[in-house]
C-alpha positions as CSV (number, residue, x, y, z in Angstrom):
1,X,46.6,72.8,-34.5
2,X,45.8,75.9,-32.4
3,X,47.7,78.0,-29.9
4,X,46.1,78.1,-26.4
5,X,47.2,80.4,-23.7
6,X,47.6,79.2,-20.3
7,X,47.9,82.0,-17.6
8,X,51.0,82.5,-15.6
9,X,50.1,83.9,-12.2
10,X,52.3,85.8,-9.7
11,X,52.0,84.1,-6.3
12,X,52.8,87.4,-4.6
13,X,50.2,89.6,-6.4
14,X,47.6,87.3,-7.8
15,X,48.0,88.9,-11.2
16,X,48.4,87.2,-14.6
17,X,52.1,88.1,-15.7
18,X,52.3,86.1,-18.6
19,X,50.9,83.2,-20.6
20,X,52.3,79.7,-21.6
21,X,51.8,78.9,-25.2
22,X,50.2,75.3,-25.6
23,X,49.5,73.5,-29.0
24,X,46.0,72.0,-29.0
25,X,44.4,69.9,-31.6
26,X,40.6,69.0,-31.9
27,X,39.8,66.4,-34.5
28,X,35.9,66.4,-35.5
29,X,36.1,62.4,-35.3
30,X,38.7,61.9,-32.8
31,X,38.0,64.5,-30.4
32,X,40.9,66.2,-28.4
33,X,44.2,64.4,-29.3
34,X,47.1,64.8,-26.7
35,X,50.2,66.9,-27.5
36,X,52.1,63.7,-26.1
37,X,50.6,62.1,-29.3
38,X,51.0,64.7,-31.9
39,X,54.3,66.5,-31.0
40,X,56.3,63.2,-31.3
41,X,54.4,62.7,-34.5
42,X,55.5,66.1,-35.8
43,X,59.0,65.2,-34.8
44,X,59.1,62.0,-36.5
45,X,57.5,63.3,-39.8
46,X,59.9,66.3,-40.0
47,X,56.8,68.6,-39.5
48,X,57.9,70.1,-36.2
49,X,59.4,73.2,-37.8
50,X,56.0,74.0,-39.4
51,X,54.2,73.1,-36.3
52,X,56.6,75.4,-34.3
53,X,56.7,78.1,-36.7
54,X,52.6,78.2,-36.8
55,X,52.4,78.3,-33.3
56,X,54.9,81.0,-33.0
57,X,53.1,83.1,-35.3
58,X,49.7,82.8,-33.6
59,X,51.4,83.6,-30.3
60,X,53.0,86.6,-31.6
61,X,50.0,88.0,-33.3
62,X,48.0,87.5,-29.9
63,X,50.8,89.1,-28.0
64,X,50.9,92.2,-30.5
65,X,46.9,92.4,-29.7
66,X,47.4,92.3,-26.0
67,X,50.1,94.8,-26.2
68,X,48.0,97.4,-28.2
69,X,45.3,97.0,-25.4
70,X,47.7,97.8,-22.8
71,X,48.7,94.2,-21.7
72,X,52.5,93.5,-21.4
73,X,52.5,89.8,-20.8
74,X,55.4,87.4,-21.0
75,X,55.1,84.5,-23.6
76,X,56.7,81.1,-22.5
77,X,57.1,79.2,-25.8
78,X,58.2,75.5,-25.8
79,X,61.2,74.8,-28.4
80,X,61.9,71.4,-29.6
81,X,65.4,69.9,-30.1
82,X,65.1,70.2,-33.8
83,X,64.0,73.5,-33.8
84,X,66.6,74.7,-31.3
85,X,69.3,73.2,-33.5
86,X,68.1,74.6,-36.8
87,X,70.6,76.9,-38.6
88,X,69.7,80.3,-38.2
89,X,67.1,79.6,-35.6
90,X,67.7,82.7,-33.5
91,X,68.1,85.0,-36.5
92,X,64.5,84.0,-37.8
93,X,63.2,84.2,-34.4
94,X,64.4,87.9,-34.1
95,X,63.1,88.7,-37.5
96,X,59.7,87.4,-36.5
97,X,59.5,89.3,-33.0
98,X,60.5,92.4,-34.8
99,X,57.9,92.1,-37.4
100,X,55.4,91.8,-34.7
101,X,56.9,94.9,-32.7
102,X,57.5,92.5,-29.7
103,X,60.4,93.0,-27.4
104,X,62.7,90.0,-27.2
105,X,62.7,90.2,-23.3
106,X,58.9,89.4,-23.4
107,X,59.6,85.9,-24.9
108,X,60.7,83.1,-22.6
109,X,61.9,79.9,-24.7
110,X,61.3,76.6,-22.6
111,X,63.6,73.9,-23.3
112,X,63.3,70.5,-21.5
113,X,65.9,69.7,-18.6
114,X,67.5,66.8,-20.9
115,X,67.9,68.9,-24.1
116,X,69.4,71.9,-21.9
117,X,71.4,69.8,-19.4
118,X,72.2,66.7,-20.9
119,X,73.1,67.8,-24.3
120,X,75.0,70.8,-22.7
121,X,77.8,70.8,-25.0
122,X,75.5,71.1,-28.1
123,X,73.0,73.5,-26.6
124,X,75.3,75.8,-24.4
125,X,76.2,77.8,-27.7
126,X,72.7,78.2,-29.0
127,X,71.4,79.1,-25.5
128,X,73.9,81.8,-25.1
129,X,73.3,83.0,-28.7
130,X,69.3,83.5,-27.8
131,X,70.2,85.1,-24.4
132,X,72.6,87.5,-26.1
133,X,69.7,88.4,-28.6
134,X,67.5,89.3,-25.4
135,X,65.2,86.0,-25.0
136,X,64.7,84.5,-21.9
137,X,65.6,80.8,-21.4
138,X,63.5,78.4,-18.9
139,X,64.3,74.7,-17.9
140,X,61.1,72.8,-18.2
141,X,60.0,69.6,-16.6
142,X,62.9,70.4,-13.9
143,X,63.7,67.5,-11.7
144,X,62.6,64.8,-14.0
145,X,65.8,64.1,-15.8
146,X,69.2,63.2,-14.4
147,X,71.1,66.3,-15.1
148,X,74.0,67.5,-13.2
149,X,73.7,70.5,-11.0
150,X,77.3,71.7,-12.0
151,X,75.7,71.9,-15.5
152,X,72.9,73.9,-14.3
153,X,75.4,76.5,-12.6
154,X,77.2,77.0,-16.0
155,X,74.0,77.4,-18.3
156,X,72.7,80.9,-18.9
157,X,69.0,80.4,-17.8
158,X,66.4,82.7,-16.1
159,X,63.7,80.2,-14.8
160,X,63.1,76.8,-13.4
161,X,59.8,75.1,-14.1
162,X,58.7,72.7,-11.3
163,X,57.3,69.7,-12.8
164,X,53.7,68.9,-12.4
165,X,54.6,65.5,-10.7
166,X,55.9,67.4,-7.8
167,X,53.2,69.8,-7.5
168,X,50.6,67.2,-7.5
169,X,52.3,65.7,-4.4
170,X,52.5,69.0,-2.4
171,X,50.0,67.5,0.4
172,X,52.5,64.8,1.1
173,X,55.8,65.5,3.0
174,X,58.1,64.2,0.4
175,X,56.4,66.2,-2.3
176,X,56.6,69.3,-0.3
177,X,60.3,68.7,0.7
178,X,61.2,68.2,-3.0
179,X,59.2,71.3,-4.3
180,X,60.7,73.6,-1.5
181,X,64.5,72.1,-2.2
182,X,63.7,73.1,-6.0
183,X,62.9,76.7,-5.0
184,X,65.7,77.0,-2.6
185,X,68.0,75.7,-5.4
186,X,66.5,78.5,-8.0
187,X,67.0,81.2,-5.4
188,X,70.5,80.5,-4.7
189,X,71.1,80.7,-8.6
190,X,69.0,83.7,-8.9
191,X,66.5,82.0,-11.1
192,X,62.8,82.2,-11.1
193,X,60.3,79.6,-10.5
194,X,57.1,78.6,-12.1
195,X,55.1,75.7,-10.6
196,X,53.2,73.7,-13.2
197,X,49.5,72.4,-12.7
198,X,48.7,74.5,-9.7
């Protein structure tokens, strides 16, 4: 399973300002295996920590090479529920980032809407801990869950990711209105927005 990097492009400048780290698996016999298949498998088998750590190390090594080449890109890395609630998760993440000489501010940790907002009592302390360590927090797949807006207001997050299901419907009046509403909400809360699947 390899780390692939999907560019994040600024709509204002057209420049690549960061990358989202994606886990990809190509099997010689089965071909490409969807993350929707192997990520839940890794979770259920208790291998998500090893998988996440492997992807993290590959990402930080790439970021170090880019940094040495004069490119200061943000790394957006998905974090699973099991990873987030692992004891000493923040401390170990800080150690790896320091070892690769990457500033924590260049790391954006993506957590799903349901994890960040529906499990707010459990996740708030850990997210605050990560924020205090300098890491950014993004809410992934925003708009697909059933979270409370009051909870979103209380969470220390930096970015909302507009789910691809909305982006794919931008040509429809309802899809456009929903996307505009999410962007307006984010601006009101001083949050950045990233649209998936453009």
